[in-house]
N, C-alpha and C positions, 0 to 999 in steps of 0.2 A: 340804247338802252334811255339815256335821254331824254331822246326824242321819245319815246314810249312816254315815256311818267309824262310828260308836255302837252301830249295830246288826250291823255287819258285823264288828267284835272282838267282841259280845257272842255270835254266833251261831258263830263260833270254838268247843269243845268241847278236852277232852285224849277221846283218843281212849280209850286203857289204860282209864279207868277204867268207857267205857259199854259198851268189852269184859271190865271183869270183871262187872258190873253183870247183862250177859247169860253168861258162865254160871254166876256165880252161879245165875240164875233157871232155868237146866236145870238146875241141878244140883236146883236143889228141885222142880222137878219128873218129876226122874227120882225122886228121895225119894216123893216122895208115889205116885208109880204103882206103886212097888220097896216099899212099907212091909207092904201084906200080907205078902210072901213074908220079907221081911226078919223080920217075928214069927214066922211059921214056923218059921225055920227058928234062931230062936234060941230058941224057946216049943216 
């Protein structure tokens, strides 16, 4: 019973933090693929 309660509490995470991480990852991926175009545009 005690173990179940601890496990359940541990599983609960802040969804906003996860969402922010996903958005950041998507942003980095977009930058990674668009880096060449950005470099051509700047120089």
